[in-house]
N, CA, C and O atoms as a CHARMM CRD file, in Angstrom:
* protein
*
  224
    1    1 MET  N     17.76100  -5.64500 -10.01800 PROA 1      0.00000
    2    1 MET  CA    16.35200  -6.03800  -9.87200 PROA 1      0.00000
    3    1 MET  C     15.68000  -5.60200 -11.27600 PROA 1      0.00000
    4    1 MET  O     15.88600  -4.47700 -11.73200 PROA 1      0.00000
    5    2 ASP  N     14.80700  -6.61800 -11.98800 PROA 2      0.00000
    6    2 ASP  CA    14.40800  -6.07300 -13.23800 PROA 2      0.00000
    7    2 ASP  C     12.95500  -5.86300 -13.16400 PROA 2      0.00000
    8    2 ASP  O     12.31200  -6.08700 -12.13800 PROA 2      0.00000
    9    3 ALA  N     12.51500  -5.49200 -14.10900 PROA 3      0.00000
   10    3 ALA  CA    11.02800  -4.93900 -14.03000 PROA 3      0.00000
   11    3 ALA  C      9.95800  -5.77900 -13.69100 PROA 3      0.00000
   12    3 ALA  O      8.92800  -5.26800 -13.25100 PROA 3      0.00000
   13    4 GLN  N     10.06200  -7.16700 -13.84900 PROA 4      0.00000
   14    4 GLN  CA     9.02300  -8.24200 -13.53200 PROA 4      0.00000
   15    4 GLN  C      9.14900  -8.53200 -12.21200 PROA 4      0.00000
   16    4 GLN  O      8.17200  -8.88200 -11.55000 PROA 4      0.00000
   17    5 THR  N     10.43600  -8.40900 -11.66700 PROA 5      0.00000
   18    5 THR  CA    10.54600  -8.47800 -10.40400 PROA 5      0.00000
   19    5 THR  C      9.67400  -7.45100  -9.21300 PROA 5      0.00000
   20    5 THR  O      9.01100  -7.68000  -8.20100 PROA 5      0.00000
   21    6 ILE  N     10.10700  -6.18700  -9.99300 PROA 6      0.00000
   22    6 ILE  CA     9.47700  -4.78400  -9.23200 PROA 6      0.00000
   23    6 ILE  C      8.11300  -5.15000  -9.48300 PROA 6      0.00000
   24    6 ILE  O      7.61700  -5.13000  -8.35600 PROA 6      0.00000
   25    7 ARG  N      7.19100  -5.48100 -10.31500 PROA 7      0.00000
   26    7 ARG  CA     6.09600  -5.44200 -10.61400 PROA 7      0.00000
   27    7 ARG  C      5.36000  -6.64200  -9.76600 PROA 7      0.00000
   28    7 ARG  O      4.19300  -6.57600  -9.38100 PROA 7      0.00000
   29    8 GLU  N      6.09500  -7.56300  -9.58000 PROA 8      0.00000
   30    8 GLU  CA     5.27300  -8.93800  -8.37100 PROA 8      0.00000
   31    8 GLU  C      5.60300  -8.05900  -7.11900 PROA 8      0.00000
   32    8 GLU  O      4.66100  -8.03900  -6.32600 PROA 8      0.00000
   33    9 ARG  N      6.67000  -7.34200  -6.73900 PROA 9      0.00000
   34    9 ARG  CA     6.76900  -7.20700  -5.21800 PROA 9      0.00000
   35    9 ARG  C      5.53700  -5.99800  -5.30100 PROA 9      0.00000
   36    9 ARG  O      4.70900  -6.01100  -4.39100 PROA 9      0.00000
   37   10 VAL  N      5.41100  -4.98900  -6.34700 PROA 10     0.00000
   38   10 VAL  CA     4.20300  -4.08800  -6.35500 PROA 10     0.00000
   39   10 VAL  C      2.60400  -4.76000  -6.02700 PROA 10     0.00000
   40   10 VAL  O      1.63100  -4.32900  -5.40900 PROA 10     0.00000
   41   11 ALA  N      2.82500  -5.76400  -6.61900 PROA 11     0.00000
   42   11 ALA  CA     1.43800  -6.24800  -6.78100 PROA 11     0.00000
   43   11 ALA  C      1.16000  -7.08200  -5.28700 PROA 11     0.00000
   44   11 ALA  O      0.08600  -7.49500  -4.85000 PROA 11     0.00000
   45   12 GLU  N      2.18300  -7.14700  -4.83400 PROA 12     0.00000
   46   12 GLU  CA     2.11600  -7.92800  -3.27100 PROA 12     0.00000
   47   12 GLU  C      1.63600  -6.96200  -2.67400 PROA 12     0.00000
   48   12 GLU  O      0.53200  -6.96500  -2.13100 PROA 12     0.00000
   49   13 ILE  N      2.48200  -5.95100  -2.71300 PROA 13     0.00000
   50   13 ILE  CA     1.97000  -4.74300  -1.74200 PROA 13     0.00000
   51   13 ILE  C      0.60700  -4.30100  -1.67800 PROA 13     0.00000
   52   13 ILE  O     -0.12600  -4.28600  -0.68900 PROA 13     0.00000
   53   14 GLU  N      0.29000  -3.85000  -3.16300 PROA 14     0.00000
   54   14 GLU  CA    -1.02600  -3.63800  -3.36500 PROA 14     0.00000
   55   14 GLU  C     -2.14000  -4.58000  -2.86200 PROA 14     0.00000
   56   14 GLU  O     -3.15200  -4.04200  -2.41300 PROA 14     0.00000
   57   15 SER  N     -2.06700  -5.91800  -2.88700 PROA 15     0.00000
   58   15 SER  CA    -2.70600  -7.11100  -2.11000 PROA 15     0.00000
   59   15 SER  C     -2.98300  -6.70500  -0.62100 PROA 15     0.00000
   60   15 SER  O     -4.08800  -6.88200  -0.10600 PROA 15     0.00000
   61   16 LYS  N     -1.82800  -6.10300   0.09900 PROA 16     0.00000
   62   16 LYS  CA    -1.81000  -6.22700   1.30400 PROA 16     0.00000
   63   16 LYS  C     -2.34600  -4.84100   1.74000 PROA 16     0.00000
   64   16 LYS  O     -2.41800  -4.52200   2.92600 PROA 16     0.00000
   65   17 ARG  N     -2.71700  -4.03700   0.72100 PROA 17     0.00000
   66   17 ARG  CA    -3.43800  -2.58400   1.16600 PROA 17     0.00000
   67   17 ARG  C     -4.74400  -2.88600   1.77400 PROA 17     0.00000
   68   17 ARG  O     -4.98500  -2.27400   2.81400 PROA 17     0.00000
   69   18 GLU  N     -5.61300  -3.68400   1.34600 PROA 18     0.00000
   70   18 GLU  CA    -7.14500  -3.88500   1.75300 PROA 18     0.00000
   71   18 GLU  C     -6.95300  -4.38600   3.23700 PROA 18     0.00000
   72   18 GLU  O     -7.72900  -3.98000   4.10200 PROA 18     0.00000
   73   19 SER  N     -5.78200  -5.39200   3.59300 PROA 19     0.00000
   74   19 SER  CA    -6.01900  -5.39200   4.87100 PROA 19     0.00000
   75   19 SER  C     -6.00200  -4.35200   6.01400 PROA 19     0.00000
   76   19 SER  O     -6.72600  -4.40900   7.00700 PROA 19     0.00000
   77   20 LEU  N     -5.03100  -3.33800   5.73700 PROA 20     0.00000
   78   20 LEU  CA    -4.60400  -1.94100   6.42700 PROA 20     0.00000
   79   20 LEU  C     -6.06300  -1.38000   6.05300 PROA 20     0.00000
   80   20 LEU  O     -6.65900  -0.81500   6.97000 PROA 20     0.00000
   81   21 VAL  N     -6.40400  -1.43100   5.38700 PROA 21     0.00000
   82   21 VAL  CA    -8.21000  -0.59100   4.98200 PROA 21     0.00000
   83   21 VAL  C     -8.85300  -1.32000   6.17900 PROA 21     0.00000
   84   21 VAL  O     -9.24900  -0.71400   7.17500 PROA 21     0.00000
   85   22 ARG  N     -8.92600  -2.51700   6.04000 PROA 22     0.00000
   86   22 ARG  CA    -9.94400  -3.36300   7.21100 PROA 22     0.00000
   87   22 ARG  C     -9.58500  -3.23000   8.39400 PROA 22     0.00000
   88   22 ARG  O    -10.48400  -3.48000   9.19700 PROA 22     0.00000
   89   23 LEU  N     -8.57100  -2.91800   8.85000 PROA 23     0.00000
   90   23 LEU  CA    -7.97900  -2.47900  10.15900 PROA 23     0.00000
   91   23 LEU  C     -8.90600  -1.23400  10.70700 PROA 23     0.00000
   92   23 LEU  O     -9.54300  -1.16100  11.75800 PROA 23     0.00000
   93   24 LEU  N     -8.76100  -0.25000   9.60500 PROA 24     0.00000
   94   24 LEU  CA    -9.40800   0.89800  10.16000 PROA 24     0.00000
   95   24 LEU  C    -10.89700   1.13900  10.57200 PROA 24     0.00000
   96   24 LEU  O    -11.48300   2.10600  11.05800 PROA 24     0.00000
   97   25 ASP  N    -11.35200  -0.34600  10.11900 PROA 25     0.00000
   98   25 ASP  CA   -12.78900  -0.51600  10.70200 PROA 25     0.00000
   99   25 ASP  C    -12.67100  -0.71400  12.07900 PROA 25     0.00000
  100   25 ASP  O    -13.68700  -0.45700  12.72500 PROA 25     0.00000
  101   26 ARG  N    -11.39400  -1.22400  12.88200 PROA 26     0.00000
  102   26 ARG  CA   -11.53400  -1.84100  14.02700 PROA 26     0.00000
  103   26 ARG  C    -11.84200  -0.48300  15.10800 PROA 26     0.00000
  104   26 ARG  O    -11.40500   0.62900  14.81200 PROA 26     0.00000
  105   27 THR  N    -12.55400  -0.68700  16.24300 PROA 27     0.00000
  106   27 THR  CA   -12.93300   0.25000  17.09600 PROA 27     0.00000
  107   27 THR  C    -11.69300   0.59200  18.16900 PROA 27     0.00000
  108   27 THR  O    -11.68700   1.56700  18.91900 PROA 27     0.00000
  109   28 ASP  N    -10.63900  -0.43100  18.07600 PROA 28     0.00000
  110   28 ASP  CA    -9.57400  -0.66900  19.35800 PROA 28     0.00000
  111   28 ASP  C     -8.28600  -0.29000  18.97300 PROA 28     0.00000
  112   28 ASP  O     -7.43400  -0.47100  19.84200 PROA 28     0.00000
  113   29 LEU  N     -7.90000   0.19000  17.90400 PROA 29     0.00000
  114   29 LEU  CA    -6.81900   0.59100  17.46100 PROA 29     0.00000
  115   29 LEU  C     -6.12100   2.03200  18.32400 PROA 29     0.00000
  116   29 LEU  O     -4.93900   2.10200  18.66200 PROA 29     0.00000
  117   30 GLY  N     -7.01400   2.95800  18.53300 PROA 30     0.00000
  118   30 GLY  CA    -6.35100   4.13600  19.50800 PROA 30     0.00000
  119   30 GLY  C     -5.36400   4.91800  18.40400 PROA 30     0.00000
  120   30 GLY  O     -5.62700   5.15400  17.22500 PROA 30     0.00000
  121   31 THR  N     -4.50300   5.15000  18.92900 PROA 31     0.00000
  122   31 THR  CA    -3.31100   5.87400  18.48400 PROA 31     0.00000
  123   31 THR  C     -2.30100   5.09500  17.31000 PROA 31     0.00000
  124   31 THR  O     -1.35600   5.58600  16.69200 PROA 31     0.00000
  125   32 LEU  N     -2.83900   3.76100  17.24500 PROA 32     0.00000
  126   32 LEU  CA    -2.27700   2.87900  16.07100 PROA 32     0.00000
  127   32 LEU  C     -2.89200   3.27500  14.55500 PROA 32     0.00000
  128   32 LEU  O     -2.37300   3.05200  13.46100 PROA 32     0.00000
  129   33 ARG  N     -4.08400   3.89300  14.83600 PROA 33     0.00000
  130   33 ARG  CA    -4.82600   4.09400  13.74000 PROA 33     0.00000
  131   33 ARG  C     -4.00300   5.10200  12.74700 PROA 33     0.00000
  132   33 ARG  O     -3.82800   4.81000  11.56400 PROA 33     0.00000
  133   34 ILE  N     -3.52300   6.28800  13.31800 PROA 34     0.00000
  134   34 ILE  CA    -2.47100   7.14800  12.47900 PROA 34     0.00000
  135   34 ILE  C     -1.16900   6.45300  11.85900 PROA 34     0.00000
  136   34 ILE  O     -0.60000   6.81500  10.83000 PROA 34     0.00000
  137   35 ASP  N     -0.86400   5.54900  12.55900 PROA 35     0.00000
  138   35 ASP  CA    -0.04900   4.67600  11.93000 PROA 35     0.00000
  139   35 ASP  C     -0.32200   3.75200  10.38600 PROA 35     0.00000
  140   35 ASP  O      0.39300   3.62700   9.39100 PROA 35     0.00000
  141   36 VAL  N     -1.60000   3.23900  10.70700 PROA 36     0.00000
  142   36 VAL  CA    -2.34400   2.64800   9.54400 PROA 36     0.00000
  143   36 VAL  C     -2.60800   3.49600   8.77200 PROA 36     0.00000
  144   36 VAL  O     -2.14600   3.14800   7.68600 PROA 36     0.00000
  145   37 ASN  N     -3.26600   4.75700   8.67200 PROA 37     0.00000
  146   37 ASN  CA    -3.61300   5.76600   7.72100 PROA 37     0.00000
  147   37 ASN  C     -2.16000   6.01000   7.17500 PROA 37     0.00000
  148   37 ASN  O     -1.93300   5.82900   5.97900 PROA 37     0.00000
  149   38 GLN  N     -1.25500   6.38400   7.96800 PROA 38     0.00000
  150   38 GLN  CA     0.15200   6.84300   6.97600 PROA 38     0.00000
  151   38 GLN  C      0.49500   5.74600   6.09600 PROA 38     0.00000
  152   38 GLN  O      0.77800   5.98900   4.92300 PROA 38     0.00000
  153   39 ALA  N      0.49700   4.28800   6.64800 PROA 39     0.00000
  154   39 ALA  CA     0.94600   3.51500   5.81300 PROA 39     0.00000
  155   39 ALA  C      0.09300   3.33100   4.53700 PROA 39     0.00000
  156   39 ALA  O      0.65400   3.18400   3.45200 PROA 39     0.00000
  157   40 ILE  N     -1.32700   3.33700   4.65300 PROA 40     0.00000
  158   40 ILE  CA    -2.21600   3.24300   3.44800 PROA 40     0.00000
  159   40 ILE  C     -1.80700   4.90100   2.53700 PROA 40     0.00000
  160   40 ILE  O     -1.94300   4.92300   1.31300 PROA 40     0.00000
  161   41 GLU  N     -1.50300   5.70200   3.00900 PROA 41     0.00000
  162   41 GLU  CA    -0.91900   6.86800   2.14700 PROA 41     0.00000
  163   41 GLU  C      0.05800   6.67600   1.33700 PROA 41     0.00000
  164   41 GLU  O      0.18000   7.04900   0.17000 PROA 41     0.00000
  165   42 GLU  N      1.07600   5.80400   2.29500 PROA 42     0.00000
  166   42 GLU  CA     2.35300   6.00100   1.38100 PROA 42     0.00000
  167   42 GLU  C      2.35700   4.59800   0.50300 PROA 42     0.00000
  168   42 GLU  O      3.21900   4.51000  -0.37200 PROA 42     0.00000
  169   43 ILE  N      1.45900   3.52400   0.68600 PROA 43     0.00000
  170   43 ILE  CA     1.16100   2.68500  -0.51300 PROA 43     0.00000
  171   43 ILE  C      0.61100   3.10900  -1.51300 PROA 43     0.00000
  172   43 ILE  O      0.93700   2.70500  -2.62800 PROA 43     0.00000
  173   44 ASP  N     -0.45500   4.12200  -1.29900 PROA 44     0.00000
  174   44 ASP  CA    -1.01400   4.77600  -2.46800 PROA 44     0.00000
  175   44 ASP  C     -0.05500   5.97300  -3.40100 PROA 44     0.00000
  176   44 ASP  O     -0.13000   6.30200  -4.58500 PROA 44     0.00000
  177   45 ASP  N      0.84600   6.42800  -2.28500 PROA 45     0.00000
  178   45 ASP  CA     1.77700   6.83900  -3.21800 PROA 45     0.00000
  179   45 ASP  C      2.71700   6.03800  -3.90100 PROA 45     0.00000
  180   45 ASP  O      3.00900   6.48700  -5.00900 PROA 45     0.00000
  181   46 LEU  N      3.32700   4.90100  -3.55000 PROA 46     0.00000
  182   46 LEU  CA     3.91600   3.98400  -4.24600 PROA 46     0.00000
  183   46 LEU  C      3.48700   3.69500  -5.35500 PROA 46     0.00000
  184   46 LEU  O      4.22000   3.72700  -6.34400 PROA 46     0.00000
  185   47 LEU  N      1.89200   3.27100  -5.42400 PROA 47     0.00000
  186   47 LEU  CA     1.12600   2.56900  -6.61200 PROA 47     0.00000
  187   47 LEU  C      1.21500   3.68200  -7.56800 PROA 47     0.00000
  188   47 LEU  O      1.82600   3.52000  -8.62400 PROA 47     0.00000
  189   48 GLU  N      0.61400   4.87600  -7.26000 PROA 48     0.00000
  190   48 GLU  CA     0.66800   6.13300  -8.15700 PROA 48     0.00000
  191   48 GLU  C      1.99200   6.34000  -8.88700 PROA 48     0.00000
  192   48 GLU  O      1.93500   6.53300 -10.10200 PROA 48     0.00000
  193   49 GLU  N      3.45800   6.31600  -8.13300 PROA 49     0.00000
  194   49 GLU  CA     4.79000   6.31100  -8.39900 PROA 49     0.00000
  195   49 GLU  C      5.00900   5.24100  -9.84200 PROA 49     0.00000
  196   49 GLU  O      5.49200   5.43700 -10.95800 PROA 49     0.00000
  197   50 PHE  N      4.36900   4.01100  -9.14200 PROA 50     0.00000
  198   50 PHE  CA     4.79600   2.59100 -10.00700 PROA 50     0.00000
  199   50 PHE  C      4.15000   3.05800 -11.24000 PROA 50     0.00000
  200   50 PHE  O      4.78200   3.30500 -12.26700 PROA 50     0.00000
  201   51 LYS  N      2.56400   3.20300 -11.08800 PROA 51     0.00000
  202   51 LYS  CA     2.09200   3.41200 -12.21400 PROA 51     0.00000
  203   51 LYS  C      2.56800   4.53600 -13.43400 PROA 51     0.00000
  204   51 LYS  O      2.50000   4.27000 -14.63400 PROA 51     0.00000
  205   52 ARG  N      2.99700   5.67100 -12.95500 PROA 52     0.00000
  206   52 ARG  CA     3.35800   6.37600 -13.68500 PROA 52     0.00000
  207   52 ARG  C      4.73000   6.13700 -14.11600 PROA 52     0.00000
  208   52 ARG  O      4.91900   6.77500 -15.15200 PROA 52     0.00000
  209   53 THR  N      5.51400   5.64600 -13.84700 PROA 53     0.00000
  210   53 THR  CA     6.87100   4.89800 -14.08000 PROA 53     0.00000
  211   53 THR  C      6.97100   3.88000 -15.29400 PROA 53     0.00000
  212   53 THR  O      7.69900   3.97500 -16.28200 PROA 53     0.00000
  213   54 PHE  N      5.65400   2.43600 -14.83200 PROA 54     0.00000
  214   54 PHE  CA     5.94400   1.71400 -15.68300 PROA 54     0.00000
  215   54 PHE  C      4.64800   1.45200 -16.65900 PROA 54     0.00000
  216   54 PHE  O      4.55800   0.50700 -17.44300 PROA 54     0.00000
  217   55 SER  N      3.81200   2.31800 -16.48600 PROA 55     0.00000
  218   55 SER  CA     2.55400   2.45500 -17.43100 PROA 55     0.00000
  219   55 SER  C      3.26100   2.84700 -18.89300 PROA 55     0.00000
  220   55 SER  O      2.88700   4.00500 -19.07900 PROA 55     0.00000
  221   56 ASN  N      3.98400   2.50600 -19.86700 PROA 56     0.00000
  222   56 ASN  CA     4.12500   3.21500 -21.07500 PROA 56     0.00000
  223   56 ASN  C      3.38200   2.31100 -22.08300 PROA 56     0.00000
  224   56 ASN  O      3.30900   2.63800 -23.26700 PROA 56     0.00000
């Protein structure tokens, strides 16, 4: 996998993060809220690691 493909996939993941943030506004999530929070944290970690690796 080349760097451009990785950048495209990371950009796609980053664009979907906002959907998860909007989900947190819902009052009917129940225990799913924990999973949504975890997914957001993992995306944030991925984005941070990506920026450290590819921002030369």
